[in-house]
C-alpha positions in Angstrom: -0.1 0.1 -0.1 1.1 3.6 -0.8 2.3 5.8 2.0 -0.2 8.9 2.9 0.2 11.6 0.5 -0.6 14.4 2.8 1.7 17.4 2.2 4.0 18.5 4.7 4.8 21.9 6.2 7.8 22.0 4.1 6.0 21.5 1.1 3.5 24.6 1.8 5.5 27.1 3.7 7.1 30.2 2.7 10.9 30.2 2.8 11.6 33.8 2.2 10.8 35.5 5.4 11.5 39.1 6.5 12.3 38.9 9.9 13.4 41.5 12.8 15.3 41.2 16.0 14.2 42.3 19.6 16.1 45.7 19.1 14.5 46.5 15.7 13.1 50.0 15.9 9.1 50.6 15.5 9.5 52.9 12.5 11.6 50.3 10.7 9.1 47.6 11.3 6.2 49.7 10.0 8.7 50.4 6.8 9.3 46.9 6.2 5.7 45.7 6.2 4.6 48.4 4.0 7.6 47.9 1.6 7.5 44.1 1.6 3.4 43.9 1.9 3.3 41.7 4.5 1.6 42.0 7.9 3.7 39.6 10.2 7.5 39.8 11.2 9.0 36.8 13.1 11.3 38.2 15.8 14.4 36.0 15.8 17.1 35.9 18.5 20.9 36.2 17.7 21.0 32.3 17.2 18.3 32.5 14.5 15.4 31.0 16.8 11.9 32.7 16.8 11.2 34.7 20.0 8.1 36.2 19.0 6.2 37.7 16.1 5.0 41.3 15.4 1.9 41.7 13.6 0.0 44.7 12.1 -2.2 44.5 15.1 0.6 44.7 17.6 1.8 47.9 15.9 -1.9 49.5 15.7 -1.8 49.5 19.6 0.0 52.8 19.2 -3.0 54.4 17.5 -5.5 52.5 19.6 -4.1 54.0 22.9 -2.4 57.5 22.3 0.7 58.3 24.4 -0.5 59.5 27.7 -3.5 57.7 27.8 -5.1 56.4 31.2 -4.4 52.8 32.0 -7.3 50.5 30.8 -9.9 49.5 33.7 -10.1 46.0 34.9 -13.0 45.8 32.7 -10.6 45.9 29.6 -9.3 42.5 30.7 -5.5 41.3 30.4 -5.8 41.7 26.6 -6.6 45.5 27.1 -3.8 46.2 29.4 -1.3 44.2 27.2 -2.2 46.4 24.2 -1.9 49.6 26.3 1.7 48.5 27.1 2.4 47.9 23.7 1.2 51.4 22.9 4.5 52.9 24.2 6.9 50.5 22.8 9.6 51.6 20.8 11.2 48.3 19.5 10.2 44.8 18.5 10.9 43.5 21.9 8.2 46.0 23.2 5.4 45.2 21.1 6.0 41.4 19.8 3.5 38.6 20.8 5.5 35.7 22.2 6.4 33.2 22.6 5.4 32.0 19.1 3.6 28.9 18.0 6.2 26.8 16.1 6.0 23.5 14.0 8.5 21.3 12.5 8.9 21.2 8.9 8.3 17.7 8.4 4.8 18.0 10.4 1.9 17.0 8.2 -0.6 19.6 6.9 -3.4 18.2 9.1 -1.1 18.7 12.3 -0.7 22.4 11.2 -4.1 23.0 10.6 -4.9 21.5 14.0 -2.2 23.8 15.9 -3.4 26.9 14.2 -7.0 26.2 15.2 -6.0 25.2 18.8 -4.0 28.5 19.4 -6.4 30.6 17.3 -3.4 32.2 15.4 -3.2 33.0 11.8 0.5 32.0 11.3 3.2 29.3 12.6 6.7 29.7 12.6 8.6 26.8 11.0 11.6 25.4 12.7 14.2 22.9 11.9 15.5 20.1 14.2 17.8 22.8 15.9 14.9 25.2 16.5 16.0 27.7 14.0 13.4 29.5 11.9 13.2 28.4 8.3 9.8 29.5 6.9 6.4 30.7 7.8 3.1 29.0 7.5 -0.3 30.8 7.1 -3.7 29.4 6.7 -3.9 30.4 3.2 -0.8 28.2 2.5 -2.6 25.3 3.9 -5.5 25.7 1.3 -3.2 25.6 -1.8 -3.4 21.8 -2.2 -7.6 22.1 -2.8 -6.7 24.3 -6.0 -5.2 21.0 -7.6 -7.0 20.3 -11.2 -9.1 17.2 -11.3 -6.7 15.6 -13.9 -3.8 15.7 -11.3 -6.2 14.4 -8.6 -7.3 11.6 -10.8 -3.9 10.6 -11.9 -2.5 10.5 -8.3 -5.2 8.6 -6.8 -5.2 6.2 -10.0 -1.4 5.4 -9.2 -2.0 4.9 -5.4 -4.8 2.4 -6.2 -2.7 0.5 -8.9 0.1 -0.1 -6.1 -2.6 -2.1 -4.4 -2.9 -5.4 -6.2 -6.5 -6.2 -5.0 -7.6 -2.8 -6.0 -5.9 -2.0 -9.3 -8.4 -3.6 -11.6 -11.5 -3.3 -9.6 -11.9 0.2 -8.9 -13.2 3.2 -11.2 -12.4 6.7 -10.3 -14.2 10.0 -11.3 -13.2 13.5 -10.3 -15.2 16.6 -10.6 -14.4 19.8 -8.8 -12.3 17.8 -6.1 -15.0 15.5 -5.3 -14.0 11.9 -6.0 -16.7 9.1 -7.0 -15.4 5.6 -6.3 -17.3 2.7 -8.1 -16.5 -1.1 -8.9 -16.6 -4.0 -7.0 -14.0 -5.9 -4.8 -14.0 -9.1 -2.7 -13.8 -7.8 0.8 -15.2 -4.8 2.5 -11.8 -3.9 4.0 -10.7 -3.5 0.4 -13.3 -0.9 -0.1 -12.5 0.8 2.9 -8.9 1.0 2.0 -9.7 2.7 -1.5 -11.6 5.2 0.4 -8.7 5.9 2.6 -6.6 6.3 -0.4 -8.9 8.6 -1.9 -9.3 10.8 1.1 -5.3 11.0 1.7 -4.7 12.2 -2.0 -3.9 15.8 -2.0 -6.5 18.1 -3.2 -9.6 15.9 -2.6 -12.4 17.8 -1.1 -14.9 14.8 -0.6 -15.2 11.0 -1.5 -18.3 9.4 -2.6 -18.3 5.7 -2.2 -20.3 3.6 -4.7 -18.2 0.5 -4.3 -19.6 -3.0 -3.8 -18.0 -5.9 -1.8 -18.9 -9.5 -1.9 -17.8 -10.3 1.7 -18.0 -8.2 4.9 -14.5 -9.4 6.8 -15.3 -6.6 9.5 -18.1 -8.9 10.6 -15.3 -11.7 11.5 -12.6 -9.2 13.0 -15.1 -7.1 15.0 -13.8 -3.8 13.3 
């Protein structure tokens, strides 16, 4: 059986990342964001490890709380008070959000998506085995595989099924707008389930419609 085709973080991340260091001045960060058309700047330490991130939202705190503004009330919560402190910042270390949420380059796209959702962030700092920053992964990057064309999805899935001897000549595949329809007849229910898994694990597949038939339900014996 072929290995899962889930793309990794390394396949999807941006490798050319504009970074700053903790002492980078406020005005320089604004200039970099505008000139490079980016809304996030990872902050790295002297060794190249991510220490935090500066976003447009972090910098906007200076407009939200003008210099000399009264400290927010307790009703503003910890987030409001944190933004009030950021408003007086003059360098990256003063306004950055940290520690950053990181992920390894070899992690799967599914792991990355779950981490983004769990931490409610828009991006992940990608690190190598030594913890050094090597890229940036945003939500939009994870959606790229769904742009694959139907012919590419069909060819990929057909190759995966052909590698399974008990599926090679038993399954028919149709792909329309990323939706896979499987038809055909196999001997065992487990074979049909395997074909469905192969389809789900093919990059770019949005949904799988199973119209396969099987002769024998081997799950009834195994108790699966």
